Structures are given as C-alpha cells and as structure tokens.
C-alpha positions in Angstrom: 0.0 0.0 0.0 1.2 3.5 -0.9 1.2 5.1 2.5 1.0 8.5 1.0 -2.2 7.7 -0.8 -3.7 5.8 2.2 -7.1 7.1 3.4 -6.8 9.1 6.6 -9.3 9.5 9.6 -10.2 12.2 12.0 -10.4 11.0 15.6 -11.7 12.5 18.8 -9.9 10.2 21.3 -8.4 6.8 21.7 -8.2 5.0 25.1 -8.2 1.7 26.9 -11.1 1.0 29.4 -13.9 -1.6 30.1 -17.0 -1.7 27.8 -19.8 0.1 29.8 -22.7 -0.7 27.5 -24.6 -3.6 26.1 -23.9 -7.4 26.2 -20.1 -6.9 26.1 -20.4 -5.2 29.4 -17.2 -5.3 31.5 -14.7 -6.5 28.9 -11.4 -4.7 28.3 -11.2 -2.8 25.1 -9.3 -0.2 23.2 -11.8 2.5 22.2 -11.2 4.3 19.0 -13.7 7.4 18.9 -14.3 8.7 15.4 -15.1 12.3 14.8 -18.2 13.2 13.1 -21.8 12.1 13.1 -24.8 12.3 10.8 -27.3 12.2 13.7 -28.2 15.0 16.3 -29.7 12.9 19.0 -31.1 14.8 22.0 -29.5 12.4 24.4 -26.0 12.5 22.9 -23.2 12.4 25.5 -20.3 12.6 23.0 -20.9 16.0 21.7 -17.2 16.5 21.3 -17.4 14.1 18.5 -19.8 16.3 16.4 -19.3 19.6 14.7 -18.7 21.2 11.5 -14.9 21.3 11.8 -12.7 18.3 12.5 -10.2 18.8 15.5 -6.7 19.4 14.8 -5.6 16.9 17.4 -7.2 13.9 19.3 -6.6 12.7 22.8 -4.8 9.5 23.7 -5.4 8.5 27.2 -2.7 6.0 28.4 -3.0 6.5 32.1 -5.8 4.0 33.0 -8.5 5.4 34.9 -6.7 8.5 36.0 -7.7 11.0 33.3 -5.0 13.0 31.6 -4.2 12.8 27.9 -1.6 13.2 25.3 -2.5 15.2 22.1 -1.6 13.8 18.8 -2.2 15.3 15.2 -5.2 14.6 13.1 -5.7 13.1 10.5 -4.2 9.6 11.1 -3.2 7.0 8.6 -4.1 3.1 8.9 -0.6 2.5 10.0 -0.7 5.1 12.7 -3.8 3.6 14.2 -2.2 0.1 14.3 0.9 1.6 16.0 -1.2 3.3 18.6 -3.2 0.2 19.3 -0.1 -1.8 19.8 1.1 0.9 22.3 -2.1 0.6 24.3 -2.3 -3.2 24.2 0.5 -3.8 26.7 1.0 -6.3 28.0 -0.5 -8.4 25.3 -3.2 -10.9 26.2 -5.6 -8.8 28.4 -7.6 -7.1 25.5 -10.9 -8.5 24.4 -11.3 -6.4 21.2 -10.9 -2.9 19.6 -14.1 -1.0 19.8 -15.0 1.5 16.8 -17.1 4.2 18.2 -18.0 7.8 17.7 -19.5 9.8 16.4 -20.3 7.4 13.7 -17.4 5.3 12.6 -18.9 4.2 9.4 -18.8 7.8 8.0 -15.1 7.1 7.6 -15.5 3.7 5.8 -12.7 4.4 3.3 -10.3 4.6 6.2 -11.7 1.5 7.8 -11.4 -0.6 4.7 -7.7 0.1 4.8 -7.1 0.0 8.5 -9.3 -3.0 9.5 -7.3 -5.6 7.7 -4.1 -4.4 9.1 -5.6 -4.6 12.7 -7.0 -8.0 12.0 -3.7 -9.2 10.8 -2.2 -8.3 14.3 -4.8 -10.6 15.8 -7.3 -8.2 17.2 -11.0 -8.7 17.2 -13.1 -5.7 16.0 -16.3 -4.4 17.8 -18.4 -1.9 15.8 -20.6 0.5 17.8 -22.9 2.3 15.3 -26.2 4.3 14.9 -27.3 1.2 12.7 -28.4 3.1 9.6 -25.5 3.4 7.2 -26.2 0.3 5.2 -23.9 0.7 2.3 -20.9 1.5 4.4 -21.6 -1.5 6.6 -21.4 -3.8 3.7 -18.0 -2.4 2.8 -16.5 -3.0 6.3 -18.4 -6.3 7.4 -15.7 -8.7 6.3 -13.3 -7.5 9.2 -15.9 -7.1 11.9 -16.5 -9.6 14.7 -19.1 -7.9 16.9 -21.7 -5.3 16.2 -23.8 -3.2 18.6 -26.2 -1.2 16.6 -28.8 1.4 17.7 -32.4 1.6 16.9 -33.1 5.2 17.4 -36.7 6.1 18.6 -37.9 9.4 17.3 -39.6 10.3 20.6 -36.3 10.1 22.4 -33.8 11.3 19.6 -35.9 14.3 18.5 -35.2 13.1 15.0 -37.4 11.2 12.2 -37.2 7.5 12.5 -35.1 5.4 10.0 -36.9 2.1 10.4 -36.2 0.6 6.9 -32.4 1.4 7.2 -32.2 -0.2 10.7 -34.1 -3.3 9.3 -31.7 -3.6 6.4 -28.7 -3.0 8.6 -29.7 -5.6 11.1 -30.3 -8.1 8.3 -26.9 -7.5 6.8 -25.3 -8.2 10.1 -27.3 -11.5 10.8 -26.8 -12.7 7.3 -23.2 -12.3 7.5 -23.0 -14.2 10.7 -21.7 -11.4 13.0 -22.3 -11.4 16.7 -24.9 -8.7 16.9 -26.8 -6.9 19.6 -29.4 -4.2 19.2 -29.5 -1.1 21.6 -32.5 1.1 22.1 -31.9 4.3 24.3 -35.1 4.8 26.4 -36.2 7.8 28.4 -39.2 8.9 30.4 -40.8 10.1 27.2 -40.4 7.0 25.3 -43.3 6.0 23.1 -44.6 2.4 23.8 -45.7 2.2 20.3 -42.3 3.0 19.0 -40.6 0.6 21.4 -42.9 -2.2 20.3 -42.2 -1.4 16.8 -38.5 -1.6 17.4 -38.7 -4.9 19.3 -41.0 -6.5 16.6 -38.4 -5.3 13.9 -35.7 -7.1 15.7 -37.9 -10.3 16.3 -38.8 -10.4 12.7 -35.2 -10.3 11.4 -33.7 -12.6 14.2 -35.5 -13.5 17.3 -32.2 -14.8 19.1 -30.6 -11.2 18.7 -30.0 -9.6 22.1 -32.0 -6.4 22.6 -30.7 -4.1 25.2 -32.8 -1.3 26.7 -30.5 1.3 27.9 -31.8 4.1 30.2 -30.9 7.5 29.0 -28.8 9.6 31.3 -30.6 13.0 32.1 -29.4 15.5 29.4 -31.2 18.7 28.5 -35.0 17.8 28.0 -34.2 14.1 28.1 -35.2 12.6 31.5 -34.2 9.1 32.8 -36.9 6.6 32.8 -38.5 5.4 36.0 -37.8 1.7 37.3 -41.5 0.7 36.7 -41.2 2.0 33.1 -38.2 -0.2 32.4 -39.8 -3.3 33.7 -42.9 -2.7 31.7 -41.0 -2.0 28.5 -38.9 -5.2 29.0 -42.0 -7.2 29.3 -43.6 -5.5 26.2 -40.5 -6.3 24.2 -40.6 -9.9 25.3 -44.2 -10.3 24.0 -42.9 -9.7 20.4 -41.1 -13.1 20.5 -37.6 -12.0 21.4 -35.8 -14.4 23.7 -33.1 -12.0 25.1 -34.2 -8.5 26.3 -31.9 -7.0 28.8 -32.0 -3.6 30.8 -28.5 -2.4 31.1 -27.5 1.1 32.3 -24.2 2.7 31.4 -21.9 1.0 33.9 -18.7 3.0 32.9 -20.4 6.2 34.3 -20.8 4.6 37.6 -17.0 4.0 37.5 -16.3 7.7 36.8 -15.2 6.8 33.3 -16.4 9.0 30.3 
C-alpha cells in the first residue's frame, strides 16, 4: 500500500477501558472514537465528536482510569492507528477487542477498509458501535468485523425522524453475515410504547435470537431518565414480540467515573 495515498481518519480520542454498555459489558477494550456524526440525538453524551470542523488533534489516554491525555495530530493513517493500538495493548493478552465508536465510525468507511485488515492481521477482534443506519458503508467493512452493537433510534427520544427501513436492512446484513450482533435502544421517560414495540418487533422479525438492550438515557437537557417501573414494563412489552433475550443495562462506565 502506498502510505502517502492511504485514506486518513479524523479521531476524537483513543483510550483503553472496560466496555460500559450492552452485552459486552465489562470486557477490556481499546476504544477508537471517530469524529463526526450524521445524527443529532437529543440524548447524545459525546458532543465533542460532532461539529462542522474536525479537530486538529485527538486525545490519547494512556493513564488507565486516571484522566490526563496526550494530544496527537489529526488526521491519522491506517498504520498510525495500528501503532497506537499496539502501544495501548501492553502487556498483550488482556484485551478483548478494539471498539470502533464515535460519532459514527462508518462515515469514515474508506479509512476502515484500509485499517481493519491491518488490525485483524495483528490478531485483534473488532467491535463496531454504530447508529445502525449506514447500510452501504456497513457492507464494505463487514468482512473485518467480529461484533456489532447497533442502535435503533426512537424518534420520541432522539427528536429526529425514524429510520426504520435502514435499521431493518442494517440488522439483516449483520445477521446474514453471521456477525455477533446486539441491538441497543435508548429509552427515556418520554419513550413511546408504540415505537418501542415497533423496534422490538423489527428485531424479532429479522432474528429472534438477537439480544435487545434497553439502555436508560442519562438526564441530558430535555431528556429525563426513565422510572424503574417503566423499564420493567418495556422489557415485558419487548418480550411479548417473540424476542428471547431482552436486557435492561445502564451505562456502567459512568458509575465507575469513566467517560
């Protein structure tokens, strides 16, 4: 590969921590947070990954759990990311996977198509965290993905129009490719039961064995956290659609004081 012509990526931060969301909860990962997102969800807690202008530098947090960060220049080349992950994966053997998050990592699919084969060649497994609606970009990167955690975004919570067809196609693509896939739905006090039932039914129709995670929204702006009784009612509602694995999982990393 000609390194001067290799695609480049704009990142927000790279750090090593434990996964705080979804069915991979608690495993040790390197998180690669990509800059840029095509959604403007009301509950977003990574606003630093959005904006019209990409950052000149990104943070690399090497002091585990103690804050502090080095700044490195954007954009990065595929080989740069491989080297950075190698620096953070020391000593080898403790890492479960590398998590691609954001923002929306699939917006930088050209870079991923160049970087992921290099990362896989080093023996790392890849976990994609995504809004679950960039279908064409998903198809390009799926050969190198091991785990997918995709959102189904409820309009009553995000404040944006629903993308039901895209979510269905995205999930079907993951299942068809045999990837270990989970679906996450952020729920708030304002969650519409009709939309939640629609989301659960969509997952059940595509693959009833896929794990559906109901994640309580953290209070942000107009978004209020759901009440405990709401979560129990919504879990029961989702199970009525034929799904076999519906879990309520809050963001554990925030309880640890991690971002």
